[in-house]
Structure formats: structure tokens, C-alpha cells
C-alpha positions in Angstrom: 14.2 -5.9 -26.1 11.0 -4.3 -25.0 11.3 -0.8 -23.6 8.7 0.8 -21.3 8.0 4.4 -20.7 8.8 5.5 -17.1 5.2 6.7 -16.6 3.6 3.4 -17.3 1.5 1.8 -14.6 2.2 -1.8 -13.6 -1.0 -2.8 -15.4 0.3 -1.2 -18.6 3.6 -3.1 -18.2 1.8 -6.4 -17.7 -0.3 -5.9 -20.8 2.6 -4.8 -23.0 4.9 -7.7 -22.1 3.3 -10.3 -24.3 0.6 -8.2 -26.0 -2.2 -10.4 -27.4 -0.2 -13.6 -27.2 -2.5 -16.6 -26.9 -0.2 -18.4 -24.4 -0.7 -19.3 -20.7 1.3 -16.2 -19.7 -0.3 -14.0 -22.3 -3.7 -14.6 -20.8 -2.2 -14.5 -17.2 -0.5 -11.1 -17.8 -3.7 -9.5 -19.2 -5.6 -10.9 -16.2 -3.0 -9.6 -13.8 -3.4 -6.1 -15.3 -7.1 -6.2 -14.9 -6.8 -7.4 -11.3 -4.2 -4.7 -10.5 -6.6 -2.0 -11.8 -9.5 -3.5 -9.9 -7.6 -3.5 -6.6 -7.5 -7.3 -6.3 -4.8 -9.6 -4.9 -2.3 -8.5 -7.6 -2.5 -4.9 -6.3 -1.7 -6.2 -2.8 1.1 -8.4 -4.0 2.8 -5.7 -6.0 2.4 -2.9 -3.5 5.6 -0.9 -3.2 6.9 -1.9 -6.7 4.8 0.7 -8.6 7.8 2.9 -9.3 10.4 0.2 -9.7 12.6 0.3 -12.8 11.0 -1.6 -15.7 14.1 -3.8 -16.0 13.2 -5.5 -12.7 10.5 -7.4 -14.6 8.1 -7.6 -11.7 5.6 -9.6 -13.9 8.1 -12.4 -14.4 8.9 -12.6 -10.7 5.2 -12.8 -9.9 4.7 -15.6 -12.5 7.7 -17.5 -11.3 6.5 -17.3 -7.7 3.2 -18.8 -8.8 5.0 -21.5 -10.8 7.0 -22.5 -7.7 3.7 -23.0 -5.8 2.5 -25.2 -8.6 5.8 -27.2 -8.6 5.4 -27.9 -4.9 2.1 -29.6 -5.8 0.0 -27.0 -3.9 -2.1 -25.9 -6.9 -3.1 -28.9 -8.9 -5.9 -27.0 -10.5 -3.4 -24.6 -12.0 -1.0 -27.3 -13.0 -3.7 -28.4 -15.5 -2.7 -25.3 -17.6 1.1 -26.0 -17.6 2.1 -28.2 -20.6 5.5 -28.9 -19.0 3.7 -30.7 -16.2 1.4 -32.6 -18.5 -1.4 -30.0 -18.4 -3.6 -29.5 -21.5 -6.3 -27.2 -20.3 -7.0 -24.3 -22.8 -4.8 -21.3 -22.0 -7.7 -18.8 -22.1 -9.1 -20.2 -18.9 -5.9 -19.8 -16.8 -6.4 -16.4 -15.1 -9.5 -17.1 -13.0 -7.7 -20.2 -11.6 -4.4 -18.4 -11.1 -6.2 -15.5 -9.4 -7.6 -17.8 -6.7 -4.1 -19.4 -6.2 -2.5 -15.9 -5.9 -5.2 -14.8 -3.4 -4.3 -17.8 -1.2 -0.5 -17.1 -1.2 -0.2 -13.3 -1.0 2.6 -13.1 1.6 4.7 -15.7 -0.3 4.2 -13.9 -3.6 5.2 -10.6 -2.1 8.4 -12.3 -1.1 8.8 -13.8 -4.5 9.1 -10.4 -6.0 12.5 -10.1 -4.4 13.8 -13.1 -6.4 15.6 -11.8 -9.5 14.6 -13.5 -12.8 17.3 -16.1 -13.6 17.5 -19.0 -16.0 20.3 -21.4 -16.7 19.7 -22.6 -20.2 21.8 -25.8 -20.8 21.1 -25.6 -24.5 23.8 -22.9 -24.6 26.4 -25.7 -24.0 26.1 -26.5 -27.6 27.3 -23.0 -28.4 30.1 -23.3 -25.8 31.2 -26.6 -27.4 31.7 -25.0 -30.8 33.6 -22.1 -29.3 35.8 -24.6 -27.4 36.5 -26.5 -30.6 37.6 -23.3 -32.3 39.7 -22.1 -29.3 41.5 -25.5 -29.0 42.2 -25.4 -32.7 43.6 -21.9 -32.6 45.9 -22.5 -29.5 46.8 -26.1 -30.1 46.3 -26.8 -26.3 43.9 -29.5 -25.4 43.7 -29.2 -21.6 41.2 -26.6 -20.6 40.6 -24.6 -17.5 37.0 -23.3 -17.9 35.9 -20.1 -16.1 32.3 -18.9 -16.5 31.1 -15.5 -15.5 27.4 -15.0 -14.9 27.2 -18.8 -14.4 23.8 -18.9 -12.5 23.6 -22.5 -11.3 26.7 -23.5 -13.3 25.0 -26.0 -15.6 27.0 -25.0 -18.6 30.2 -25.7 -16.7 29.3 -29.4 -17.3 29.4 -29.0 -21.1 31.7 -32.0 -21.5 29.3 -34.2 -19.7 26.5 -33.7 -22.3 26.0 -35.5 -25.6 25.8 -33.6 -28.9 24.6 -34.7 -32.3 24.7 -32.7 -35.5 24.7 -33.3 -39.3 27.6 -35.7 -39.8 29.2 -35.3 -36.3 28.7 -36.2 -32.7 30.6 -35.7 -29.5 30.3 -36.4 -25.7 29.6 -39.4 -23.5 27.1 -41.7 -25.0 25.4 -42.4 -21.7 24.7 -38.8 -20.8 21.2 -38.0 -19.6 21.2 -34.8 -21.8 21.3 -35.1 -25.6 21.6 -31.8 -27.4 20.7 -32.0 -31.1 22.2 -29.2 -33.1 21.7 -28.1 -36.7 25.3 -26.8 -37.0 26.8 -28.4 -40.1 30.5 -29.0 -41.1 31.7 -28.9 -37.5 35.4 -29.8 -37.0 35.5 -31.8 -33.8 38.6 -31.3 -31.6 39.6 -33.5 -28.7 40.0 -31.7 -25.4 39.8 -32.3 -21.6 38.4 -29.9 -19.0 40.8 -30.1 -16.1 39.3 -27.4 -13.9 36.0 -25.6 -13.9 34.6 -22.8 -11.8 32.1 -20.0 -12.2 30.7 -16.9 -10.5 27.3 -15.2 -10.2 25.9 -12.4 -8.1 23.2 -14.8 -6.9 24.3 -18.4 -7.5 21.7 -21.2 -7.4 22.5 -24.6 -6.0 21.1 -27.0 -8.6 21.5 -30.1 -6.4 18.7 -28.9 -4.0 15.0 -29.2 -4.7 14.6 -25.5 -4.0 17.4 -24.6 -6.4 16.0 -26.8 -9.1 12.5 -25.4 -8.7 13.9 -21.8 -8.9 15.5 -22.6 -12.2 12.3 -24.3 -13.5 10.1 -21.5 -12.4 11.7 -19.0 -14.8 11.3 -21.2 -17.9 7.9 -20.6 -19.6 5.7 -23.6 -18.9 4.7 -24.2 -22.5 8.4 -24.5 -23.5 8.3 -28.3 -23.0 11.6 -29.0 -24.7 13.5 -26.5 -22.6 12.0 -28.1 -19.4 13.1 -31.5 -20.6 16.7 -30.2 -21.3 16.8 -28.6 -17.9 15.6 -31.8 -16.1 18.2 -33.8 -18.0 21.0 -31.3 -17.1 20.0 -31.4 -13.5 20.2 -35.2 -13.6 23.8 -34.9 -14.9 24.7 -32.4 -12.2 23.4 -34.8 -9.5 25.5 -37.6 -10.8 28.6 -35.4 -10.9 27.9 -34.0 -7.4 27.5 -37.5 -6.0 30.8 -38.5 -7.5 32.5 -35.5 -5.8 32.9 -33.6 -9.1 30.5 -30.7 -8.5 31.5 -27.4 -10.1 31.9 -24.5 -7.7 30.0 -21.2 -8.5 31.2 -18.4 -6.3 29.0 -15.5 -5.2 30.9 -12.6 -6.8 30.8 -10.0 -9.6 32.4 -10.8 -12.9 35.3 -8.3 -13.0 36.4 -8.8 -9.4 36.1 -12.6 -9.5 37.9 -12.8 -12.8 40.8 -10.8 -11.5 41.2 -13.2 -8.6 41.0 -16.3 -10.8 43.4 -15.1 -13.4 45.9 -14.0 -10.8 45.9 -17.5 -9.3 48.0 -20.3 -10.6 46.6 -22.9 -13.0 46.0 -26.4 -11.6 49.1 -28.3 -10.4 51.0 -29.9 -13.2 49.1 -27.9 -15.8 51.8 -25.9 -17.6 50.1 -26.6 -20.9 46.6 -25.5 -20.0 44.3 -23.2 -22.0 42.3 -20.9 -19.8 38.9 -20.3 -21.4 36.6 -17.5 -20.1 33.0 -18.2 -21.1 29.9 -16.0 -20.9 26.4 -16.2 -22.3 23.7 -13.5 -22.4 25.1 -11.7 -19.4 26.9 -8.6 -20.6 23.6 -6.8 -21.4 22.8 -6.8 -17.7 26.1 -5.3 -16.6 26.8 -1.6 -16.1 29.3 -0.4 -18.7 32.0 -0.2 -16.1 31.7 -3.9 -15.4 32.2 -4.8 -19.1 35.2 -2.5 -19.3 36.7 -4.2 -16.3 36.2 -7.7 -17.6 37.8 -6.7 -21.0 40.8 -5.1 -19.2 41.3 -8.1 -17.0 41.3 -10.5 -20.0 43.6 -8.3 -22.0 46.1 -8.2 -19.2 45.9 -12.0 -18.6 46.6 -12.8 -22.3 50.1 -11.5 -21.7 50.6 -14.1 -18.9 49.1 -17.3 -20.3 47.2 -18.9 -23.2 43.7 -17.6 -22.9 40.6 -17.7 -25.1 37.4 -15.7 -24.5 34.2 -17.2 -25.8 31.1 -15.1 -25.8 27.5 -15.7 -26.7 25.9 -12.2 -26.5 23.3 -10.0 -28.2 25.3 -7.4 -30.0 24.0 -3.8 -30.1 22.3 -2.6 -33.2 20.6 0.6 -34.2 16.9 0.4 -34.9 14.9 3.6 -35.8 17.8 5.7 -34.4 17.9 3.8 -31.0 20.6 1.4 -29.8 18.9 -1.9 -28.9 20.2 -5.5 -28.4 19.9 -7.7 -31.5 17.2 -10.3 -31.3 19.5 -13.3 -31.9 22.8 -14.0 -30.1 26.2 -14.1 -31.7 29.0 -16.6 -30.9 32.5 -15.1 -30.9 35.9 -16.3 -29.9 38.3 -13.6 -28.9 36.0 -11.1 -30.5 35.9 -12.8 -33.9 32.2 -13.6 -34.8 31.7 -17.2 -35.7 27.9 -16.9 -36.4 24.4 -16.4 -35.1 22.7 -18.7 -32.6 19.4 -18.9 -30.9 19.4 -17.2 -27.5 18.6 -20.6 -25.9 21.6 -22.2 -27.8 19.4 -24.7 -29.6 19.3 -24.6 -32.5 22.8 -23.5 -33.5 22.8 -22.2 -37.1 26.3 -20.8 -37.7 
């Protein structure tokens, strides 16, 4: 995780975010820094955010706002630099074009800075699946009530609607629009059925709307073509499920409060033999310590009332040069027992 000094200017933050990276956003961020210092459109767009906490990632909000303009088809000249949209223009030429687009959309981009960076990476379903196999094996219960905290648009609540293929194993509907290849070997497949699914998020996104889909796309880097393909396929699955009346609900709520309410409620009718699974991925690092403590306490109390498994995919803390930072890779754990390391996007799964 990159840390910034409190005294840094926005231009310094922009330059440090990707350093000398020769990517579309590497060149864009360096151009944004120059434009801010020169008093250009970037200075006007970012006015009022100069003293904002570095964790707000103003630069990512700015770039996502630009991306949404491109996705609406209002900047075809800029789309030429976005590989996920078929663009192949050299990345080093992006900033002069992006600067002109930004200058034409200053009010919209100022509003875009209020949109918190948010992704919903469906590749993480491959990690959830392996955790579910382990949880089902441990408890011997094959009917699952899935609860996701920090669910964003809830794409990973549809984990059983995706297809997975690994060395010597495969699982999931063969006609799924989303195929998730995983490198995880020696996987012991367990049969299970998700009988209820629900999630929460402080700012849930509706993936069935064009605005919601574009918001999710806008926070995925445009040269990550495979991630965009996964996201598009997952959105197609969600549309099918919603049309069939099986859309998962994502409530607007904080993790601890929501989980208390869900675990106090009864399991689905006729579900005496149901395993409640609480799932989270790369979300705890954004909580205040009190929220994490509350979630842990709620889960501990609920274990005394029903079969429950807690699957986590998080960046554990580690000490580097005397400082506590988040590990670069994520770790899959079931009920606190580490099962192995995984890519933060879920794919590939090494274990």
C-alpha cells in the first residue's frame, strides 16, 4: 500500500501513484500533475480537495469520471487509448487528448470526485468457491445461506452461477457466461446448494442498470482487458438472474450493524440444516478498527446459535521496515485458518 505524506500537494500525489509506469494512467497521472501545477482544468476540477486525506484517492475518482464519459461514447478520440474498448493508440499520447476532454466536462468531473472508488471483482468468486468447498467439508452441511459484507454490486453472491475450471477439476453450470480458469491444483470438489443470498455495502451499486454497470467498469484500469471481460460476463449472468426473478439483494448498511440483524433473523423456512456462510473480500482494510471488532464479536456470538463459517480474503498486516502495512497478496482463510495466498483479483488462485 502506498503511503503519502500529509504535506504533499495533489500534483505530488498524482505523480507518486504510478511513478514512471508506461501505462495509460501512468502518463495521464503525470499529465494531471503538470496541469494542476499550471492552473489548468485539473486545478479547477480538484478545487476544494487539496487537503483531503490521501486515502480518498482523488486521482482515481478523476480518472473514473473520465472513463464514464468515454463509456457513454462522448469522447471517441480518447477511447482510442483504452485497450478494453479496442483502442490501440500509444499510451504516451493520452494526456493531451484527455486534457481536452476534461476541459469540456469540468462540472461533471467535479461531481465525479464525490464517487468513492469501488470495484466488484468477479474473479474473487474463484476464491469464495474454494472456501465454500472447505466450509461444507468441515460442517457436513450442503445447504448454504450466503451473506456477504462489503458486497458492492453483489456480483460474488452469484458464485454458484459461474463456471470454474482448474487442473483436473471443474465445477458450475456449463452454460454460464462467465468462465473462471484457476491454477489451483488438487481441489476437492464438494456439492452444495445456495438457498439464500444477501449482501450489504455502504454504497451499493445496481449492476442491472447501465449507470451501475458503467460505474463498476470505470474503476477497472482500461488496459486490464481480461478483468473487463470477466466483469462484462458477470454482468450478463446477473441480468439473466434478475430477469428470472432471482436477483440478489444488497442492502445499504454497515457491516457490523447489518450482520447483527441478519444473524438475529431466522434462516429460510424449512432450512434447519443450513450452513450460514459470512464472506468478505478485501474490505476489512477500509474499516475502522471498531467495525472489525464488531464483526468479529457478532460472528463469535452467532456460532453458539447455528452452524456458521466465516470465509475471508484479506490482505493481512505485516511489518516492513518497522511499519505495519498490508501484505501485497491476499490470503484465503476459513474461520481464521489460512488456506493459502491468492491474487487480489482472485485469478489466479495459487494456494
